[in-house]
C-alpha positions as CSV (number, residue, x, y, z in Angstrom):
1,X,37.7,145.9,124.1
2,X,36.0,145.0,127.3
3,X,32.9,147.0,128.3
4,X,31.9,148.0,131.8
5,X,30.3,144.6,132.2
6,X,32.8,141.7,132.4
7,X,32.7,139.1,129.7
8,X,31.3,135.7,130.4
9,X,33.3,132.6,130.0
10,X,31.4,130.1,127.9
11,X,34.0,127.3,128.1
12,X,34.1,126.6,131.8
13,X,31.9,124.6,134.0
14,X,30.4,126.1,137.2
15,X,31.3,124.1,140.2
16,X,29.0,123.9,143.2
17,X,29.9,126.3,146.0
18,X,31.8,124.7,148.9
19,X,29.8,126.7,151.4
20,X,26.6,124.9,150.4
21,X,25.0,128.1,149.2
22,X,22.2,127.3,146.8
23,X,22.8,130.5,144.8
24,X,25.0,130.4,141.7
25,X,28.6,130.8,142.7
26,X,30.7,133.4,141.0
27,X,33.8,131.3,140.5
28,X,34.5,128.9,137.7
29,X,37.0,126.2,137.0
30,X,39.6,127.0,134.4
31,X,39.6,124.9,131.2
32,X,42.0,122.0,131.3
33,X,42.5,121.4,127.6
34,X,44.6,123.4,125.2
35,X,41.5,124.0,123.0
36,X,39.5,125.2,126.0
37,X,42.3,127.5,127.1
38,X,42.6,129.0,123.7
39,X,38.8,129.7,123.7
40,X,39.2,131.4,127.1
41,X,42.0,133.8,126.2
42,X,41.1,137.4,125.4
43,X,42.7,140.2,127.5
44,X,46.0,140.1,125.7
45,X,44.2,140.0,122.4
46,X,42.4,143.2,123.4
47,X,45.8,144.7,124.4
48,X,47.0,143.5,120.9
49,X,44.6,146.1,119.5
50,X,47.1,148.7,120.6
51,X,50.2,146.5,120.4
52,X,49.7,145.7,116.8
53,X,49.2,149.2,115.7
54,X,51.4,152.3,115.4
55,X,54.6,150.4,116.3
56,X,54.2,147.9,113.5
57,X,52.5,150.0,110.9
58,X,54.4,153.3,111.4
59,X,57.5,153.2,113.6
60,X,58.9,149.9,112.4
61,X,58.7,150.6,108.6
62,X,60.1,154.1,109.1
63,X,63.0,152.9,111.1
64,X,63.6,150.1,108.6
65,X,63.5,152.6,105.7
66,X,65.9,154.9,107.6
67,X,68.5,152.5,109.0
68,X,68.0,149.2,107.1
69,X,68.7,145.7,108.6
70,X,71.0,146.9,111.4
71,X,68.1,147.2,113.9
72,X,66.5,143.8,113.3
73,X,67.9,142.5,116.6
74,X,66.3,145.4,118.5
75,X,62.9,144.7,116.8
76,X,63.0,141.0,117.8
77,X,64.2,141.7,121.3
78,X,61.7,144.4,121.9
79,X,58.8,142.0,121.0
80,X,59.8,139.0,123.2
81,X,61.6,140.6,126.1
82,X,58.6,141.8,128.1
83,X,56.6,138.5,128.2
84,X,57.6,137.6,131.7
85,X,56.9,141.1,133.0
86,X,53.4,141.0,131.6
87,X,52.7,137.5,133.0
88,X,54.0,138.4,136.5
89,X,51.9,141.6,136.7
90,X,48.9,139.7,135.5
91,X,49.5,136.9,137.9
92,X,49.7,139.2,140.9
93,X,46.5,141.1,140.0
94,X,44.7,137.9,139.2
95,X,45.6,136.1,142.4
96,X,44.9,139.2,144.6
97,X,42.0,140.6,142.6
98,X,43.8,144.0,142.3
99,X,43.9,146.7,139.6
100,X,47.3,147.9,138.4
101,X,47.2,151.0,140.7
102,X,46.1,148.8,143.7
103,X,48.9,146.4,143.0
104,X,51.6,149.2,142.7
105,X,50.4,150.6,146.0
106,X,52.1,147.6,147.6
107,X,55.5,148.9,146.5
108,X,57.5,150.7,149.3
109,X,58.2,154.4,149.1
110,X,56.6,157.8,149.3
111,X,52.8,158.1,149.0
112,X,50.3,160.8,148.2
113,X,46.8,160.3,149.6
114,X,47.6,156.6,150.0
115,X,48.8,156.2,146.5
116,X,52.3,154.9,145.7
117,X,54.8,157.2,144.0
118,X,55.3,154.7,141.3
119,X,51.7,154.7,140.1
120,X,51.6,158.6,140.2
121,X,54.9,158.9,138.2
122,X,53.8,156.3,135.8
123,X,50.5,158.0,135.0
124,X,52.5,161.2,134.4
125,X,54.9,159.4,132.0
126,X,52.0,157.6,130.3
127,X,50.2,161.0,129.6
128,X,53.4,162.3,127.9
129,X,53.9,159.1,125.9
130,X,50.4,159.0,124.4
131,X,51.3,161.9,122.2
132,X,51.8,158.8,120.0
133,X,48.1,158.3,119.8
134,X,47.6,161.9,118.7
135,X,50.0,161.1,115.9
136,X,48.0,158.0,115.1
137,X,44.8,160.0,114.8
138,X,46.5,162.5,112.6
139,X,47.9,159.6,110.4
140,X,44.4,158.1,110.2
141,X,42.9,161.4,109.2
142,X,45.7,161.7,106.6
143,X,44.8,158.2,105.4
144,X,41.2,159.2,104.7
145,X,42.4,162.4,103.0
146,X,44.4,160.3,100.7
147,X,41.5,158.0,99.8
148,X,38.4,160.4,100.1
149,X,39.4,164.0,100.4
150,X,36.9,166.5,101.8
151,X,36.9,170.3,101.2
152,X,39.2,172.4,99.1
153,X,42.6,171.7,100.7
154,X,44.5,168.9,102.3
155,X,44.5,170.8,105.7
156,X,40.7,171.2,105.7
157,X,40.2,167.6,104.6
158,X,42.5,166.3,107.4
159,X,40.8,168.4,110.1
160,X,37.3,167.3,108.8
161,X,38.3,163.6,108.9
162,X,39.9,164.1,112.3
163,X,36.5,165.4,113.6
164,X,34.6,162.5,112.0
165,X,37.0,160.0,113.6
166,X,36.6,161.8,117.0
167,X,32.8,161.5,116.7
168,X,32.9,157.9,115.7
169,X,35.2,156.7,118.4
170,X,33.4,158.8,121.0
171,X,30.1,157.2,120.0
172,X,31.6,153.7,120.0
173,X,32.9,154.1,123.5
174,X,29.9,156.0,124.9
175,X,27.4,153.4,123.8
176,X,29.7,150.5,124.5
177,X,29.5,149.4,120.8
178,X,33.0,148.1,120.7
179,X,31.9,144.8,122.2
180,X,30.0,144.1,119.0
181,X,32.9,145.2,116.9
182,X,35.7,143.6,118.9
183,X,35.8,140.2,117.1
184,X,35.4,141.7,113.7
185,X,38.1,144.3,114.1
186,X,40.5,141.7,115.8
187,X,39.9,139.4,112.8
188,X,40.5,142.2,110.3
189,X,43.7,143.5,112.1
190,X,45.0,140.0,112.4
191,X,44.3,139.1,108.8
192,X,45.8,142.3,107.5
193,X,48.9,141.9,109.7
194,X,49.4,138.3,108.7
195,X,49.2,139.3,105.0
196,X,52.4,141.2,105.6
197,X,54.0,137.9,106.6
198,X,52.8,136.5,103.2
199,X,54.4,139.5,101.5
200,X,57.7,138.7,103.3
201,X,57.6,135.1,101.9
202,X,56.9,136.4,98.4
203,X,60.0,138.6,98.6
204,X,62.1,135.7,99.9
205,X,61.0,132.9,97.6
206,X,59.9,134.8,94.4
207,X,62.1,133.6,91.5
208,X,62.6,137.1,90.1
209,X,61.9,139.6,92.9
210,X,62.1,143.3,92.2
211,X,63.4,143.7,95.8
212,X,65.5,140.6,96.7
213,X,65.7,139.6,100.3
214,X,68.2,137.0,101.4
215,X,69.0,135.2,104.6
216,X,72.3,137.1,104.6
217,X,70.3,140.3,104.9
218,X,68.4,139.0,107.8
219,X,71.5,137.7,109.5
220,X,73.2,141.0,109.1
221,X,70.6,142.5,111.4
222,X,71.3,140.1,114.3
223,X,74.8,141.4,115.2
224,X,73.6,143.6,118.1
225,X,75.3,146.5,116.4
226,X,74.3,150.2,116.2
227,X,75.8,150.4,112.7
228,X,77.5,153.3,111.2
229,X,79.3,155.4,113.9
230,X,78.1,158.6,112.1
231,X,74.5,157.5,112.8
232,X,75.1,156.1,116.2
233,X,73.0,158.7,118.1
234,X,70.0,158.4,115.8
235,X,70.2,154.6,115.9
236,X,70.4,154.6,119.7
237,X,67.3,156.8,119.8
238,X,65.6,154.3,117.5
239,X,66.5,151.4,119.8
240,X,64.7,153.0,122.8
241,X,61.8,154.0,120.6
242,X,61.4,150.4,119.4
243,X,61.6,149.1,123.0
244,X,58.7,151.4,123.9
245,X,56.8,150.6,120.7
246,X,56.9,146.9,120.2
247,X,55.5,143.7,121.8
248,X,53.5,144.3,125.0
249,X,54.9,147.7,125.8
250,X,54.9,149.3,129.3
251,X,51.6,151.0,128.6
252,X,50.0,147.8,127.4
253,X,51.3,145.9,130.4
254,X,49.9,148.6,132.7
255,X,46.5,148.2,130.9
256,X,46.6,144.4,131.0
257,X,45.2,143.8,134.5
258,X,42.1,145.9,133.7
259,X,41.2,143.5,130.9
260,X,42.0,140.5,133.1
261,X,39.6,141.7,135.8
262,X,36.9,142.6,133.3
263,X,37.3,139.3,131.5
264,X,36.5,137.7,134.9
265,X,39.7,135.7,135.5
266,X,40.1,137.0,139.1
267,X,36.4,136.6,139.8
268,X,36.6,133.0,138.6
269,X,39.2,132.2,141.1
270,X,36.9,132.9,144.0
271,X,37.8,133.9,147.6
272,X,39.9,132.2,150.3
273,X,36.6,130.8,151.8
274,X,35.9,128.9,148.6
275,X,37.2,125.4,148.5
276,X,39.7,124.7,145.7
277,X,40.7,128.3,145.2
278,X,44.4,127.6,144.8
279,X,43.9,124.9,142.1
280,X,41.5,127.2,140.3
281,X,44.0,130.0,140.5
282,X,46.7,127.8,139.0
283,X,44.3,126.9,136.2
284,X,43.6,130.6,135.4
285,X,47.3,131.5,135.6
286,X,47.9,128.9,132.9
287,X,45.2,130.5,130.8
288,X,46.9,133.9,131.4
289,X,50.3,132.6,130.4
290,X,48.8,131.2,127.2
291,X,47.0,134.5,126.6
292,X,50.1,136.5,126.9
293,X,52.1,134.0,124.9
294,X,49.8,134.1,121.9
295,X,49.8,137.9,121.9
296,X,53.7,137.9,122.1
297,X,54.0,135.3,119.3
298,X,51.7,137.2,117.0
299,X,53.4,140.5,117.7
300,X,56.8,139.1,117.1
301,X,56.0,137.4,113.8
302,X,54.0,140.3,112.4
303,X,56.5,142.9,113.5
304,X,59.5,141.0,112.1
305,X,57.6,140.8,108.7
306,X,56.9,144.6,108.7
307,X,60.5,145.3,109.4
308,X,62.0,143.0,106.8
309,X,59.6,144.0,104.1
310,X,60.3,147.7,105.0
311,X,64.0,147.1,104.7
312,X,63.7,145.2,101.4
313,X,61.5,147.8,99.7
314,X,61.7,151.2,101.4
315,X,65.3,151.2,102.5
316,X,66.5,149.8,99.2
317,X,64.5,152.5,97.4
318,X,65.9,155.1,99.7
319,X,62.5,156.4,100.6
320,X,61.5,157.3,104.2
321,X,57.8,157.8,104.6
322,X,56.9,161.2,106.3
323,X,54.1,163.7,106.7
324,X,50.3,163.6,106.9
325,X,50.2,160.9,104.1
326,X,52.7,158.6,105.8
327,X,50.3,155.7,105.6
328,X,49.8,156.1,101.9
329,X,53.5,156.2,101.4
330,X,53.8,153.0,103.5
331,X,51.4,151.3,101.1
332,X,54.4,150.5,99.0
333,X,55.0,147.6,101.3
334,X,51.9,146.0,99.6
335,X,51.9,147.6,96.1
336,X,55.5,146.7,95.4
337,X,54.9,143.1,96.6
338,X,51.3,142.2,95.6
339,X,50.8,144.8,92.9
340,X,48.9,148.0,92.4
341,X,45.5,146.4,93.2
342,X,46.5,145.9,96.8
343,X,46.6,149.7,97.6
344,X,43.0,149.7,98.8
345,X,43.6,146.6,100.9
346,X,46.5,148.2,102.6
347,X,44.6,151.4,103.3
348,X,41.6,149.6,104.7
349,X,43.8,147.3,106.8
350,X,45.8,150.3,108.0
351,X,42.6,152.0,109.1
352,X,41.4,149.0,111.0
353,X,44.8,148.7,112.8
354,X,45.1,152.4,113.7
355,X,41.4,152.7,114.6
356,X,41.6,149.8,117.0
357,X,44.7,151.3,118.6
358,X,43.0,154.6,119.3
359,X,39.9,152.9,120.8
360,X,41.9,150.6,123.1
361,X,44.1,153.4,124.3
362,X,41.3,155.8,124.9
363,X,39.3,153.2,126.8
364,X,42.2,152.1,128.9
365,X,43.2,155.7,129.7
366,X,39.8,156.3,131.3
367,X,40.2,153.2,133.4
368,X,43.7,154.1,134.5
369,X,42.8,157.6,135.7
370,X,39.6,156.3,137.4
371,X,41.8,153.7,139.2
372,X,44.3,156.4,140.3
373,X,41.5,158.7,141.6
374,X,39.9,155.7,143.4
375,X,43.2,155.0,145.1
376,X,43.3,158.7,146.3
377,X,39.8,158.4,147.7
378,X,38.1,160.6,145.0
379,X,36.1,157.8,143.4
380,X,34.5,154.7,144.8
381,X,35.8,152.0,142.5
382,X,33.2,149.5,143.7
383,X,30.4,151.8,142.5
384,X,29.9,150.9,138.8
385,X,28.0,154.1,138.1
386,X,30.7,156.3,139.4
387,X,33.4,154.2,137.8
388,X,31.6,154.4,134.4
389,X,31.1,158.2,134.8
390,X,34.8,158.9,135.4
391,X,35.9,156.4,132.8
392,X,33.9,158.4,130.2
393,X,35.2,161.8,131.5
394,X,38.8,160.8,131.0
395,X,38.1,159.0,127.8
396,X,36.7,162.2,126.4
397,X,39.6,164.3,127.7
398,X,42.1,162.1,126.0
399,X,40.1,161.8,122.8
400,X,39.8,165.6,122.7
401,X,43.5,166.0,123.2
402,X,44.2,163.6,120.3
403,X,41.9,165.6,118.1
404,X,43.9,168.7,119.1
405,X,47.1,167.0,118.1
406,X,45.5,166.2,114.7
407,X,44.7,169.9,114.3
408,X,48.2,170.8,115.2
409,X,49.7,168.3,112.8
410,X,47.5,169.5,110.0
411,X,47.9,173.2,110.4
412,X,51.5,173.5,111.6
413,X,53.0,170.6,109.7
414,X,54.1,168.4,112.6
415,X,54.8,165.0,111.0
416,X,52.6,162.3,112.6
417,X,55.3,159.6,112.4
418,X,57.6,161.9,114.5
419,X,54.9,162.2,117.1
420,X,54.4,158.5,117.2
421,X,58.2,157.8,117.5
422,X,58.7,160.5,120.1
423,X,55.9,159.1,122.3
424,X,57.2,155.6,122.0
425,X,60.7,156.8,122.9
426,X,59.3,158.3,126.1
427,X,57.5,155.0,126.8
428,X,60.8,153.1,126.3
429,X,63.0,155.4,128.3
430,X,60.7,156.4,131.2
431,X,57.7,154.1,131.5
432,X,59.3,150.7,130.8
433,X,62.0,150.8,133.6
434,X,59.5,152.5,136.0
435,X,56.9,149.8,135.6
436,X,59.6,147.1,135.6
437,X,60.7,148.2,139.1
438,X,57.1,147.7,140.4
439,X,56.6,144.4,138.7
440,X,59.9,143.0,140.1
441,X,58.8,143.8,143.6
442,X,55.2,142.5,143.1
443,X,56.4,139.2,141.6
444,X,58.1,138.3,144.8
445,X,55.1,139.5,146.9
446,X,52.5,137.3,145.2
447,X,50.9,134.7,147.4
448,X,53.7,132.2,147.9
449,X,51.4,129.3,147.0
450,X,50.9,130.7,143.6
451,X,54.2,132.5,143.1
452,X,56.4,132.0,140.0
453,X,58.8,129.1,139.7
454,X,62.5,129.4,140.1
455,X,63.0,129.2,136.3
456,X,60.5,132.0,135.7
457,X,62.2,134.0,138.4
458,X,65.5,133.6,136.6
459,X,63.9,134.6,133.3
460,X,62.4,137.7,135.0
461,X,65.8,138.8,136.2
462,X,67.3,138.2,132.8
463,X,64.5,140.2,131.2
464,X,65.2,143.2,133.5
465,X,68.9,143.0,132.8
466,X,68.3,142.9,129.0
467,X,65.9,145.9,129.1
468,X,68.5,147.9,131.1
469,X,71.2,147.0,128.6
470,X,69.0,148.2,125.7
471,X,68.3,151.5,127.5
472,X,72.0,152.0,128.3
473,X,72.9,151.2,124.7
474,X,70.3,153.7,123.6
475,X,71.6,156.4,126.0
476,X,75.3,156.0,125.6
477,X,75.6,154.5,122.1
478,X,76.7,151.0,123.1
479,X,79.8,149.2,121.7
480,X,78.6,148.9,118.1
481,X,80.8,147.8,115.2
């Protein structure tokens, strides 16, 4: 998670200012080696704190348990399909040193107080979709209730743990402690997630597996089918939910430029007055492309493993995890593969994954609303004190709302996984096509000296077409078999 102070880039060499200024220049040359570029990546990994989260840990195993292998194509497509959209939004904001709202304000159409319709509508859709994170907080509180119950009943324990989580996350963000925890949590989430890949290989190559998984099973999920006609509506709903849940989703794409700016990529490019700006920009675009590519690759491999292990174990057992203890029920992904000893490992890894998701989303929500109000003239975005104040105000508003959803889930029995899936359905149906429209416009309005290649342009168009096909299939049921 980036703090209010942009990160420094330790890998790059500072080049003397072309203007002859004796003061230290703000721009830096991008690393030219693959190793140097890997050390310079970061924004997409921060975003991965919310990408590798509720989608992989909750939505994917629940859908796998419910429908089996038939949705594997939707899982893979949802992970990889948004790479070019992410890169082109990032490219535009890096080249022009713009936030997401500032970039979307370039899109033609109605405006309110100088702010484009697309940014306003998107923030509205985003606010509806983050009911997902309320479900995540409820699931996290339920996780702790399973491991260390507090009080005399499950409801009291869940509420108590919800308040503790609220206080811890509020403190982490208020005192900017996440900077110190970022690398540790990223390491834990990555290690935990990759262990699911190991579990997948154990199922495939074990000589006597309790839950056999064959290549024929995997191939059966790549037929672009919606399966049994009797389940067509539910499967179609799941397709849109997965589109909104996996890979770099619309909400993560919207957040991405904030982390790019705070990481310092745009600042490193310099201004038009600085000699060599275009070459530096090309260098940092290459870093950005690698950054997004690494996150996409990790998300695809890990998500595929979650889905296939969920199919092999939960679907074949006929068990669909549900309720406040949904994470504990999902622990079968580990315990049925590694053994009973792995229960604690799964619960700890699940906590790290869900915790990082809540923190990233809460922090980004503050930045998004501050950006929107700045566009409307309410906040001076160039004033770091005012920006930090409004960031914190909206962070606390969202965090309080998520705590309220935890109370609601505990007292009225609203299943967290249903909240997660519903929010991600909204993200897939509303936010994804809305943001896609904006990105398609911006991609062709980026400085023509730094604009995407013809090949990338073609891939961007194919991406948009594929997303619309998935949404149409989700709405109308598609052809199926």
